[in-house]
C-alpha positions as CSV (number, residue, x, y, z in Angstrom):
1,M,0.0,0.0,0.0
2,D,1.3,3.5,-0.9
3,N,0.6,5.7,2.1
4,E,1.5,8.8,0.0
5,Y,-1.3,8.2,-2.5
6,L,-4.7,9.8,-1.6
7,A,-6.7,6.8,-2.7
8,T,-5.0,4.5,-0.2
9,G,-3.3,6.8,2.3
10,F,-6.5,8.0,4.0
11,T,-6.6,4.6,5.7
12,N,-3.5,5.4,7.7
13,V,-2.9,9.1,7.7
14,D,-0.8,8.9,10.9
15,Q,1.9,6.9,9.1
16,T,2.2,9.2,6.1
17,R,5.1,11.6,5.6
18,N,3.0,14.5,4.1
19,K,0.0,14.7,6.4
20,N,-0.7,18.2,5.0
21,A,-1.7,16.7,1.7
22,Y,-4.6,14.9,3.4
23,F,-5.6,18.0,5.4
24,D,-5.4,20.1,2.3
25,C,-7.5,17.7,0.3
26,L,-10.3,17.6,2.8
27,T,-10.2,21.4,3.2
28,L,-10.4,21.8,-0.6
29,L,-13.3,19.4,-1.0
30,D,-15.2,21.1,1.8
31,S,-14.8,24.4,0.1
32,L,-16.4,23.3,-3.2
33,P,-20.0,24.2,-3.9
34,Y,-20.9,20.6,-4.9
35,Y,-19.7,19.2,-1.6
36,R,-21.4,21.9,0.5
37,E,-24.7,21.2,-1.4
38,Y,-24.8,17.5,-0.9
39,K,-23.7,17.8,2.8
40,S,-26.5,20.3,3.5
41,K,-29.0,17.9,1.9
42,N,-27.6,15.1,4.1
43,Y,-28.1,17.2,7.3
44,D,-31.8,17.7,6.2
45,L,-32.3,14.0,5.5
46,L,-31.1,13.2,9.0
47,D,-33.9,15.3,10.4
48,L,-31.5,16.9,12.9
49,K,-33.1,18.6,15.9
50,P,-32.2,19.9,19.4
51,G,-31.4,17.2,21.9
52,L,-30.1,14.5,19.6
53,V,-26.9,12.5,20.0
54,V,-25.1,12.4,16.6
55,L,-22.1,10.3,15.6
56,E,-20.0,11.6,12.7
57,A,-18.0,8.5,11.8
58,G,-14.8,9.2,10.0
59,C,-15.0,12.9,10.9
60,G,-11.7,14.0,9.5
61,L,-11.0,17.7,10.3
62,G,-14.4,18.0,12.1
63,D,-16.1,20.5,9.8
64,D,-19.3,18.5,9.4
65,A,-19.4,17.7,13.1
66,L,-19.4,21.4,13.9
67,R,-22.1,22.2,11.4
68,I,-24.2,19.3,12.7
69,A,-23.7,20.6,16.3
70,E,-25.3,23.9,15.4
71,R,-28.5,22.0,14.5
72,I,-28.8,19.9,17.7
73,I,-28.4,22.6,20.3
74,P,-29.6,23.0,22.9
75,G,-29.4,19.7,24.7
76,G,-27.7,17.7,21.9
77,K,-24.2,16.3,21.4
78,V,-22.0,15.4,18.5
79,I,-19.3,12.8,18.6
80,G,-16.7,13.0,15.9
81,L,-14.7,9.8,15.5
82,D,-11.8,9.1,13.3
83,A,-9.1,6.4,13.0
84,S,-6.4,9.0,12.6
85,S,-5.0,10.7,15.8
86,V,-3.6,13.6,13.8
87,M,-7.0,14.2,12.2
88,I,-8.6,14.2,15.6
89,E,-5.9,16.6,17.0
90,R,-6.6,19.0,14.1
91,A,-10.4,18.7,14.6
92,R,-10.0,19.5,18.3
93,L,-7.9,22.5,17.4
94,N,-10.4,23.7,14.8
95,A,-13.2,23.3,17.3
96,R,-11.6,25.6,20.0
97,A,-13.1,28.7,18.3
98,F,-16.6,27.4,18.8
99,Q,-18.7,26.9,21.9
100,L,-20.4,23.8,20.6
101,P,-21.2,20.4,22.2
102,V,-18.7,18.3,20.2
103,E,-16.4,15.6,21.4
104,F,-13.7,14.1,19.2
105,L,-12.4,10.6,19.7
106,V,-9.9,8.3,18.0
107,G,-11.6,5.0,17.1
108,D,-12.4,2.3,14.6
109,V,-15.7,2.3,12.8
110,K,-15.6,-1.5,12.7
111,A,-15.4,-1.7,16.5
112,L,-17.1,1.4,17.9
113,P,-16.3,2.3,21.5
114,F,-20.0,2.7,22.5
115,P,-22.7,0.5,24.0
116,D,-25.7,-0.6,22.0
117,S,-28.5,1.9,21.1
118,V,-27.0,5.2,22.4
119,I,-26.8,7.2,19.1
120,S,-29.8,9.1,17.7
121,R,-28.3,9.7,14.3
122,C,-25.2,8.5,12.5
123,R,-23.5,10.0,9.4
124,I,-20.5,8.5,7.5
125,D,-19.2,10.3,4.5
126,R,-16.6,8.9,2.0
127,V,-15.2,6.4,4.6
128,L,-16.7,3.1,3.6
129,Q,-14.8,3.3,0.2
130,H,-11.6,2.6,2.2
131,I,-13.0,-0.4,4.2
132,P,-13.0,-3.9,2.8
133,E,-15.2,-5.3,5.7
134,L,-18.2,-3.3,4.7
135,L,-21.0,-5.3,6.3
136,R,-19.0,-5.4,9.6
137,A,-18.7,-1.6,9.5
138,V,-22.4,-1.0,8.7
139,S,-23.5,-3.5,11.3
140,E,-21.5,-1.6,14.0
141,L,-23.1,1.7,13.0
142,V,-26.5,0.1,13.2
143,R,-25.7,-1.5,16.6
144,V,-25.0,1.8,18.3
145,L,-28.1,3.4,16.9
146,E,-31.2,3.7,19.1
147,P,-34.4,2.1,17.8
148,G,-35.9,4.5,15.3
149,G,-32.6,6.2,14.8
150,S,-31.2,7.0,11.3
151,L,-28.0,6.0,9.6
152,L,-26.9,8.1,6.6
153,A,-23.9,7.2,4.3
154,Y,-22.5,9.1,1.3
155,D,-20.0,7.4,-0.8
156,N,-18.5,7.3,-4.3
157,D,-19.0,4.9,-7.1
158,W,-15.5,4.8,-8.6
159,E,-16.7,2.6,-11.5
160,T,-18.2,5.8,-12.9
161,F,-14.9,7.8,-12.6
162,S,-14.1,9.3,-16.0
163,I,-11.7,11.8,-17.5
164,M,-12.4,13.6,-20.8
165,S,-9.6,12.8,-23.3
166,S,-9.0,12.0,-26.9
167,D,-6.4,9.4,-25.9
168,I,-8.8,6.7,-24.8
169,Q,-6.2,4.0,-24.2
170,T,-4.0,6.0,-21.9
171,T,-7.0,7.5,-20.1
172,R,-8.5,4.1,-19.4
173,Q,-5.2,3.0,-17.8
174,I,-5.1,6.1,-15.5
175,E,-8.7,5.8,-14.6
176,S,-8.3,2.1,-13.8
177,L,-5.3,2.6,-11.6
178,W,-7.0,5.2,-9.5
179,R,-10.3,3.4,-9.1
180,N,-8.7,0.0,-8.3
181,S,-6.8,1.5,-5.4
182,F,-9.9,1.8,-3.3
183,A,-10.8,-1.1,-1.0
184,S,-14.5,-0.9,-2.0
185,R,-14.5,1.0,-5.3
186,A,-18.3,0.4,-6.0
187,I,-19.6,1.1,-2.5
188,G,-21.7,4.0,-3.7
189,R,-24.0,1.8,-5.8
190,D,-23.9,-1.0,-3.2
191,L,-24.9,1.1,-0.2
192,H,-28.5,0.3,-0.6
193,S,-28.1,-3.4,-0.5
194,H,-25.7,-3.2,2.5
195,F,-28.3,-1.1,4.4
196,L,-31.0,-3.7,3.8
197,A,-28.6,-6.5,4.7
198,A,-28.0,-4.8,8.1
199,G,-31.7,-4.8,8.8
200,L,-32.4,-1.1,8.2
201,T,-35.9,0.0,7.0
202,A,-37.3,2.9,5.0
203,V,-34.1,2.9,3.0
204,H,-33.9,5.9,0.7
205,F,-31.2,6.8,-1.7
206,D,-30.2,9.8,-4.0
207,A,-27.6,9.9,-6.7
208,F,-25.2,12.9,-7.2
209,H,-22.9,13.8,-10.0
210,S,-19.7,15.9,-9.6
211,V,-17.6,17.5,-12.3
212,I,-14.2,19.1,-11.8
213,T,-13.2,21.4,-14.7
214,D,-9.8,22.5,-13.6
215,F,-6.7,20.3,-13.9
216,E,-4.9,21.6,-10.8
217,T,-8.0,21.2,-8.6
218,A,-8.5,17.7,-10.0
219,D,-4.9,16.8,-9.3
220,K,-5.2,17.8,-5.6
221,I,-8.3,15.6,-5.3
222,Y,-7.6,12.7,-7.6
223,N,-3.7,12.6,-7.7
224,L,-3.6,12.8,-11.5
225,R,0.1,13.4,-11.7
226,K,0.9,10.7,-9.1
227,T,-1.3,8.3,-11.0
228,I,0.5,9.0,-14.3
229,Q,3.8,8.3,-12.4
230,R,2.4,5.0,-11.1
231,A,1.2,4.0,-14.6
232,V,4.7,4.6,-16.0
233,E,6.4,2.8,-13.2
234,G,4.0,-0.1,-13.5
235,G,4.7,-0.4,-17.3
236,Y,1.1,0.4,-18.2
237,I,2.1,3.4,-20.3
238,S,5.4,4.8,-21.5
239,A,7.0,7.9,-20.0
240,V,6.4,9.7,-23.3
241,Q,2.7,8.7,-23.3
242,G,2.4,10.0,-19.7
243,R,4.0,13.3,-20.5
244,I,1.9,13.8,-23.7
245,W,-1.3,12.9,-21.8
246,S,-0.5,15.3,-18.9
247,D,0.4,18.1,-21.2
248,D,-2.8,17.6,-23.2
249,Q,-4.9,17.7,-20.0
250,M,-3.3,20.9,-18.8
251,N,-3.9,22.5,-22.2
252,R,-7.5,21.3,-22.1
253,S,-7.9,23.0,-18.7
254,V,-6.6,26.3,-20.0
255,E,-9.0,26.0,-23.0
256,S,-12.0,25.0,-20.7
257,R,-12.1,21.6,-22.3
258,F,-11.0,19.6,-19.2
259,S,-13.4,17.6,-17.0
260,V,-13.3,14.7,-14.5
261,A,-16.7,13.3,-13.6
262,L,-17.9,11.0,-10.8
263,C,-21.2,9.6,-9.5
264,A,-21.9,9.2,-5.8
265,Y,-24.8,8.2,-3.6
266,T,-26.5,9.2,-0.4
267,V,-28.4,6.4,1.4
268,V,-30.4,6.7,4.6
269,G,-32.2,4.1,6.6
270,K,-33.9,3.7,10.0
271,K,-33.2,1.1,12.7
272,I,-36.3,-1.0,13.5
273,I,-38.3,-0.2,16.6
274,V,-38.8,-3.4,18.5
275,K,-42.3,-3.5,20.1
């Protein structure tokens, strides 16, 4: 596993050399209108209200946990959990400027440090794509939910990842290398079935479509240059092919002909109330 590659390094940020790359990626994504829009819709789907206890699983820098906290006061609480201690340290630092009921913990989504049925709402955003034991993770999230509580997951369908290019062969190699780096590359489209398998009811899903039209922005999110390097080192393309492809994509960006597209899904379901 390459811990300096965004597609794989998010599983173990604490062991990476350039942690700022991961902080910067999350900050950039959170600043984009597309991400702000789907996140706002997610908050609405969770029916957040004062007094709820909310788990933000895989909280990263804590931005979503803080926004959720604004919706559950007074009387509520948000727990932000992440496997990375450096992410949690940064989240705690970011939260100091706010007087909000948020607690940040280091923990594993596959073995949550909570008893059964104590969480009112749970949200997990772009985390399951990094986890091979999907049903185990979803089952843990359901376990800690109170009866009638809601679980919401948003995740990518990397099978739909596509880059506009006239060099189809080279582009397919680059797309394939990136998408195959994820532990669960098709989790977006599979979320619905995993929710049903975990026993959730009233399962609802929405599809989203993002498009990045600037090469430098896409490189910071999708590691385009790093993927070209990996393709050359792996013998999938030649160094000349990689250089020509990269130059062409940058030219396309200048001429407003560049685009990278991806589909993702939001799925929400409720834990059964036992009578």
